[in-house]
C-alpha positions, 0 to 999 in steps of 0.5 A: 182609901187614898182620902183616909189614909190622907186624913190619917196623915193630917190627924197624926201630924198635926196633935191638936185634931186629935186632942181632947178636953176634959176637966178636973177638979174644975180647970179644962186638961188637954189629953192627946190620942196617940192612936186617935183618926178624923171619923169619916162617913160617906153616904150618897148624896143628890145635888139638892141634898148636898147643902141640907146634909152640910148643914145639918151637920154643922148643928150637931155639937161635938162632944170635946171630952169623948172624941176629937174636935173634927169630923169628915163626912164625904157625899157621894154625887156621882161616879166622877163627883164627890164632895167632902165635908169638913166640920172643926171646933173653933176651938182647934181651927181658925181663918189661917188653920183653914189654909193649912189643911186644905192644902196639906189635905191636897198634899198627903191626897196626891202622896206627897212628902210634908216637911215634919213640925217642929212645934206643935200646938201644945208647944205655943200654948206653953209659950203664952202661958210662960210669957204671960207671967213675965214682966214685959207682958204685965208692960204690954198689958198695962199699955192695953189698961191705959188706952182703953181705960173710959171706954163706953158702949156704940149706942145707934139708932136701931129700928129694933129693940136690943136684945137682952141677950146677944145673938152671937150668930151672924152672915154676910153680906158681900159687896162688890166695890167698882175697882175705881173706887179699891184704886181710890182707897189704895192710892190714898193709903200710899200717899199716908203711909197708910193701908187699905184697912185704916182707910176703910176703918178710918170711913167705918170710924166717920160713919159711926160717928155720924149715925152715934152721935159719938167722938169715941168710939171702939172696933173689934178686928181680927189678927192671926195670932202666929208672932213666932214664925214656928206657928205658921205651918200649924192647925190651930185657934191662934187668932186673936181679936184686938179693940181699935179706939177711934178718936173723932173729937177736934171735927177733924178731917179725913186725912187726919182722922186717917192719921189718927188711925194709922198711929193707934192701930200700929200701936195695938198691933205692937201689943197685939200678943195679949190674948183679948180675955186678958184685956177684959179680964183686966178692965173688968167692964160692967157686963152686959149680956146684950154686948161684947166686952170692950167695943 
């Protein structure tokens, strides 16, 4: 009962978890179901079975027009050993949201009071649409049009041919950096008024430039997209993609490259509220189904 109550409270608090998406006249429409709950299934399982069951659940698609974009599965491993798996469609969740969800679910489960929200995800969507109709937005879109004009695809010497259709499936490779190297990266960033991310990005440009022989390289990176403080406690898909263009011309030293990266990154962050989809529409690059557009 405590878990069911906590999940109900979470859905009641965040309307985006009770939202269906139907198509009307060729356009998607959001429909919020007032009394909808997060579906919860329970079953017994061994530790060996748990991962297989979770992977199987992840493979089940959502019907966004018919039901909630989230579901829960409680696996009873033992009398005092349970595993809760929450599966969410990306349309209602991003990395930031996962932390919000986990924190709030724990507080609801513990019976703690959670302060009410002042806005919902639909408010953010409305703000974004209204902003897109302003002259300020047009100018910010113009920044990206000028900044990314003339980009050419990165050509790397791969060990196999690029498939005709890009496979969006990915993976993670964990690499543990020695503490001494981490400290050196942080110190280099501090000396140049940069961040460790900028130092690593400059290194990435240098490596890609060496492999490809190209001097103009674009890299995509994710940002939170939460440009207003009211959105911090919300669950929803706010994340945006920025295209960071690196300039390796003139055989720069690493310090010179880092300075270029710092300047371009800060400019990009200052214009991070323009959705990536709008940037792609504006630039209208030649579409290649084997590649991500622009980077």
